[in-house]
Structures are given as C-alpha cells and as structure tokens.
N, C-alpha and C positions, 0 to 999 in steps of 0.2 A: 516473630517471624513472618512473614511471607505463608498463604496459603500453599501458592503450590510448592516452598521447601517444607514445608509440614506434610504434605500427601506427600509427597517422595517420603523424605521420612516415618512418615508410617509402616509406608509401602513397603519398603528395604527391611523394619522391625517384621512386619509378621511374614518374609521370605526368610529371614536370615536369621536374627539375633533370639534364641532361646535363654528364655526368661525363666527365674527360677522358679517351683511349686506356683505352679500355673496350671491349666488344664491349656494342653497345646491348642487343640482348635478352640475351646472358647477364648481364646486369647489374641487367635486368628480372627475371630469377629468385631470382638471388642476394637483392638488394635490398642497402642499403649498408647499412657499418659507421659507427653515429654516435658519435662523437666530442663532451664534451660535457665537457671541463676539462684542465690540465695545469699538470704541475710540477716541476722541475728536471727529468729525464731521461726522465719516467712523464709520461705518457697515458691521462687513463680513458676508459671505452666508455659509451655508457646504459647497457648491463645488470650495472654500477658492477665491471669487469674495471679494475687496474691492471697497465698493460702499457708495460715496458722499451721506452724507443726507442731503434733501438739506427741511425736512416736520420736523425735529424732534420728531421723530419717529409720535408718533398723534398730531405734535401741543406744547407736553408737555417738551422733553428734553432738556428745557430751556440751561442748564449749560455745555452739551455735557457728551456723554459717559464719563467713567470711571474717576470724579471725584474725588480721595481719600481720600478726607476729610468727604465725606456725606456716604463713603463707611463705616469709621472707627467710625464715627457717631451711623450708622444702629448697628458697628457692636457689640461698648459701651453699648448699648440702651441695645438689644439684649440679653447680659450677663447677665447688674443691672439686667432688671423690663423687659419683651416682651412681655408681655398683663398687662393692668389693667385697668378692667371693666371701664366707668365711670358713672353706677346706681350706687342707694343705697347712693347715695353722696360721692363715691369714686373719687381719681382724681388723676394722676401722673404726676411731674414735667414739662416734657417737653408739656404738653398737654394744660398744665396754662402757663408758659411762655410763649407757640407759638400764644394762644388766644390773651392773652397780648399784644405781640407787629403786629399781625396785626392789632388790634385796634389803635395800634400806628402810623400801615406805610395805614390803608384806611383811605375812607373820612371820617370825622368829623360827616357825623350824624354817622357813625353805629360805634355802641357800643359795643353790645355781637354776642357770634361765635358757633355757633353748628356746629361740624364738622361730615363728614360723609366720602365717602371711594369715590367719582367721582367728578365731575358735575352730572351725568344725577338722582342720589340720591340728589342731592343739590338740585337740579332745583324742586325734589318732595315734599322734609322739606318743602322748600319756598313758596307751593299752600296750602301743610298741615296748617304748620304756618298763614298764611293771608289766610286759611279757618278759623279756632281757633280764629285771630281776629277779625275776623266782629261776627263772633257769641258771643263774649264774651261782645263786647262793645255796644251791641243790636243792633245792623244792618246785619241778617242771611239773608236778598235780595241780599245784596252782592257777587255773587257767579260769576260770567261772566270774564273772562281771555281774554285782547288782546294780540297779539305779532302781527308779522311781518310775509310777505310771504314773500318765501329762511329764513327762521330764521329756526335753531337748540338750542330748550334747552337739548338735550338728548332723552334715547330712556326707560326710564319708562312709564310705563302705563298713567299715565298723562300729563309729560311730553311730551312724547310725540306727544301729541296732542297739546300742541303749537310745537312741530318743523309743520314748511309744508315741508315738504321734503316729496314726493309721497311713495316713501318705507313704510315710517313708518307708514303710514294709512293703509296701503290697508292687507288686511285683518286682522285686529287689528279692525278695527271696533272704530274705532279715523276719525275726529277730534270729542270730544265732546260734545251736544249740544251747551255745554257752554264755549265751546273755540271761537273764533273769532283773524280774520286777516285783517290788513291794508296791504297797496302797500310797498313795499321796497323803501329803499332812494335809487335811483339804477343809481348815475347815468347814466350812459352808456346808460341805457335802459329804462327812465323815460320820461313816459309824460309829465312832468310839465315841460321836454324840459335838458338843462343840465346847469343851470344857476344855482348857492348855493341856495339863497336864496327864487326862487322861488320851488326849491326840497324839504327844510324847512317848507317853508307855504304849500305844498302838505302835507305835513307829518301830519304836525298840526290839518291843516282841518279835515283831514283824521281821523285823532281819535279821533277828536271833533264829526263828523257824525255820528260813530259809538257810541263814548257814548253815542249821543243824540238818539237815533235808537233803543240802548239797553233802558235806563231808566239812568240815572246819579247813579242812585239809587240800579242800579242791578249792579255796574261793582266796578269788588272788582282790580281790579290791571293790567297794563302792563306791560307785558316782553318785555326787546330787548338787542341785540349785538351792544356793542360800534361800532363795526365792522362785520358785517355776515359773519359766517368761510366756516361752513358745506354748509351755500347755495351761497357760489361763491367768498368770498371776497368779499363781497359787500363793499366800504368803502362810506359810507356817506359824504355830507360836514362838512366843519368844522361847531360847531354853533349848529348843527344837537342834538348831545344828550341835552345837555340841554336845545333849543327849547321843547322839550320831556317831560323832568325834569319839567318844568316849567306850561307846557299844564294839564300835570298828578296835579298837585301840584291845578291846578286851578278846573278842575275839581271834585277832591276830590276822586281820586283813585289813592293806592301806585303804583309805579313807583321802578320799580325787574333790577338793570340791570345784563344783564346776564355776569359775564368775563371771563369764563373759558375758553375760549381761549385766550383772549386780555392782560390776566391778564401776572404780575411778566415780565414786559419789552421787551411784545411783540410786542407794538405798542409802545414805549419808554420810557413814565415813567409806574414808579411802576404796575400803573394801569391806565389803558386809561379815567378811569373817572376824572384825575389829570388832565390834558389837558383843560378840560373846569370847572374843578371847579363845579362836579356834586355832588351831596349830595343825594345819593341814601334812600329810604326806607327801603328798604332789594339787599345785590349782592350772586351774589355765584360765588364763585372761588373750581378750580381744578385745574389740570396741572401741572403748571409752581409753584406751589404752591411747589413739590417736585421734582419737575421736570420728572415728570412719576418715580422716581426707588423709589418708593412707595407709594400703592393708596391712599389718602387722598383728600377730596371735602373740604367748608365750604359754610355756609349762614353765611352772618353778618346779620345783625338786626338792626336797631335804636334801643331806650332807649322810644319810643312812641310803638311800636309795640310788645319789650320787656316789658314791662309793662302792659300790654291790657292783654296780654297770662300769663301771674305774676299772675294778679287778675285775670281772668276770670272764675278760679272753685275753690271759699274755700278750703284748706284743699282736693285737689284731685288735685293729680298727671294731672304732663301733656303728655296723651297718646301716646310720640311719639318718639322714638330709634331705635340705632341700636347697637350690642354686637361690634362693634369694631370703634365707633364711641371716636372718639380723643385716638385715636391708642399710647401709648407710643412711639414704633422705628417707626412710621408715622411721628412723630410731634417733633421726635429728626432727623430726614433725613432735616423738612420742616426748623429747624432752622437754618439747617448749610447753607440748599440750600439758604435761605435767607440772611445769611453773605453775601455767595458767590456774588449775585448779587449788595450786596450794598461796605462792605471791598475788593470783592475777583475783582471788578472794572468789572464785568459782564454787570451793566444796563449800564456805563457809554459806555463798546467795543462796544455791541451795540448800541449808537445814532453814536456812535464813527465811525459805522462799514453801518450803515444805508445808504448817498452817494453814498456807490461799489451797492450796494442791487436795491439801486435807478437806478441811472444810468445804473447797465446791466438789468434791467429789461424795462429802456422804451430805449435802443439801438433794444431791442428786435422789439419793435415796425417797424423796416425796413424790418421782415423777411415778406413773399405775406402770413404769414396763421396768423399771430398775429395781432386782431383789435384793444385792449386795453387792456394800461398795467396799475397796479393801485398798490398802498399801503402805510400802514403806519407804520411806522419804518420798523420794519423785519415783516412784517406780507406782502405778496403781491398774486398777480396773472397777469395772461395774460389771453382774452379770445380771443379766436380764430376764425374765420368766416371766409366765405365764400367768401364776397365778405365789401370791405373796408367800402366806402360807402355806402349800403345797412345793413350795420350788419347783417346783414344773416345767419344763423345757419348753420351749414352745414347737411347733411343729415344725420339721427340717426344709417339711413342702413350700413354705412359705417365701424362706433362704431372705428371712429377716438380717445376714449382717452382710449379706449383699443391697440390700435394698437403704441400713444403715450410712455403708459405705461414700455412695451414691450422694443419699441426702449430704454424709455431709460433707462430700466433695461440693456439691452447690450453693454449702453455707462456710465455705473455702477455709475448714477447717481438715485437715490428717489423724487417723489413730490408727489405731490396730480392730477391725473388725473381727475378730477370730466363728469359728463355720458354728462354733457351740450358744453363738449369740452370747460371749464375752467381751468389754470394749478393755483393750488394751491400751495406756497409756505410759510415755514415758516423756515429761518435754524435759530439756537442756535445759543445765543446771544455771545459765543466763538470764531465766525467764525472770520477769516481775512481777509484782504485784496486780498491777494494771493486766496484765497477759492474760495470768491467769481469769482474769475477771471478764477478758474478750473471749477464755476459749471455756467457757463454763458457757457460756449468753450461745454460745455459736451450739456446744453439745445439745443445752435446750432447745432450742427451735427444731434442730436435726432430731429428734428424739419425738417430739409434739409432730412434727408433719412426716414423721410411720407411724408416730397411733395413729394419727387422722385417717391413713388409709384401711378402706373398710373391714377386709381380711383380717388386719392386724387390732382393730376393736376388735372384733367378737372373738378374736381367741382371749381376749384378756380376764380374766376372771377378779 
C-alpha cells in the first residue's frame, strides 16, 4: 500500500470509524493498524509486515485465513441466493441444514436453534427467551440472573450487565438491579486454595447462597463460560461445569452455557460441554461457527424451553427477530467450516498440537515475569506478576500490558495483552509444531525486551 493511500486511510479512520472497546481519544492519537491480507496463521499489515496470529483474529478464525473452500461456499451461495428472510415462514436450504447439523453435534439436550449475527446478540436473545419462558409458564417473578465475576457475555444492553468487566459498565448504567455475580473459579487466586474439589465446592456454595439470598422463586438463570475468556482465560477445574449444572437443576434455575469462545474445537472437543457430558438448557455460540468468515451466532435451546415459548401466547407471534437471522451466506460458510473441523481434520490437528502449545506455555514459567501458565486445549494464558511467591500484580502505572502489546507487534506476533497483565492465546486449529516453536520464540523475545526496561526490572522481586 502506498504511503499516500495509507495516510488517507488513517485519517479517514480517525475521523469516522468508531472502534470497539478502545479509549476513543487515545485511538485518535495512536491511529489504526491496518490489516490487508491473511494466509494460514499469518496476517499482513499495510506496511508489509507479516504477523504470526496467536489469537485467531478475536478468538474466532479457528480454521486459519485463506481457506479456499470456505470462500467458494460463500461465493456460490451469494451467486445463487444472497439473502433470504426467515420472517413470514420463509427459509433457505443452508440455514435449515445448519440448524439440523448443529443439533446433531451439540449436547443432546439442545434441540432447537435461533440464529443471530454474533455472540452479543445471541446472549441478548437468550435473555429474552428466558424472560418469555418464565412468563409463559406462570412464573413471572423469576427475573433475576446470576453470572460470574470476570465473566464476559458480550456488550448488548442486557448482556453487558451479565459481563463483569468494569469498562462495560462505566457510564452505561450497568449492571441492572436484577443482575448478580458470584466469585470466579479462579484457581491461581481462589480464596478456597488451589485444590480442585475445594474450588468446585466453593462455587456451588456461592451459587446456592446467592439463590437463597434472592429467593429461589425469583431467580431465572445462571450464565457461565466453560473457560472464562475475556476475563483472563480462567480455567476452572475439571468437573466444575458439571457440578454447576447439577446445582442449577436442584435449584430449579436454567443453566446457560456461553460457548461463544470455547466452541468449535477451541478446548479440544467441538464443544467444551462434551468433556464433562454437560447438558445445558440453553447454549450460546458464535465466533468459530463461521471461523469469522461471515457474521453469525446462535442460541440453542432445549425442547422444554422451546415448547413453553411456543405455547406461551396461543395465536400470537413470538416478537423476537433479526433481519439477518439465518442468513443463507453465513449458513453456507458455517456448513463448510463445520466440514473442515471434522472431515478436514482440523479438530484432530488441534488435539494433536495441544501438547506443543501446553509445553510452550509451561516453559515460559521460568521467565522472571511469568507467575502462572494455564490452558485448556488451544485456549491459554500466561499471568505476569511482580513477585511469584506472593503473586503480586504489577503497578498499573507501569502500563505493562501496553508495552508488551507494542513489543509483541515489533516481534511480529499478535496475542491479547489484558489490562491486568494476563496474556491470552487462542491459536488457530491449523497451527503446526514449527509455528508453535516460532510463536514461543517470539513471545520469549518480547518478554525479555520488556523485562530489560529499567522500571520493569526494578519492579520484579
């Protein structure tokens, strides 16, 4: 890209394009990093730099960039039928086949699919469906929702209240009075210690206590991620998800699993629920559903929830919809992406390559900045601390995460540097052993460079 064109684009971006989850004034000063192409697990920016993507775009490009069969599927569908409404009883073949395929692949409890454009509106749709469900079954007082501290459930008007990240609440009048949190099952910093059973027991007890405080007849649902993504890739002990599901059943509240990040091979199986044979009442998905090649998300629901909604207001339409629900091009893309996961061998490759990823993370524990390494499948994190023994966090004034992100870019690797100095990784399922080797070499160089900065070096105990 020529300098004049790049300068023009940067100027237009500053003037007109609003970016998600940034400080707007800071972005105006910094300017955009403009990406122009991608292939495999690499991205190219407008300056001609080739970057190793260790974050799959935004946890979503699970099949890697440039999969020609996905491009063909989109092109053919666009040529044949670029849009079909799903209002007024209309449908298209790709959407019907995708809904049926998802029901085949998802936990057995989930029998019906409502399509959205992404994860945030999937969560928002789930909230609306749950509200309708309890009203239609004569329990209108069940309006309270419980989620986890450090949880992330998108940025819709209600979903961002279930989210437990301060920036999503500031100046947005959130969370709402009926939205509540219980502590995260955060093994590295859990008050119950790091014993798996103690952590699971503490979470179940916290849920029971919160329901008791609110009144069991007032609580509608509990939302959780199998692994907390944007909260810092918090990996709960195995058995935690199953225990929380059983507690919800006993408490007579709906159990909603948010697999927007963990779905589609990210943790090993197609869905994280599979690992513990968890049967949710509802599940939200997006991201890996189309591997980011087209916008799409979904809410999957049980027969019990669907039938209660279907019979809730005889003769009346259920007043929830989106213009682009069940979009035929997105559905065609998703069908091909699902084929690549299984027939294309990407799920198997993700499982086969996980030991390389896990070993690379564990080796980083020897670095002076790294306090913990954690992962489930190809979803992982390093937590940076000033004092390993005391698990002391760095002074926010150091702006360590910003320095790490900048150094990583100089070293041509992209990952997520969270504000509390947790580094998040979500490599594509097509990574090879040599690409993991390159990732960790570039990561070590990045951490070494940041450690060499005098004020950072002085902060390490």
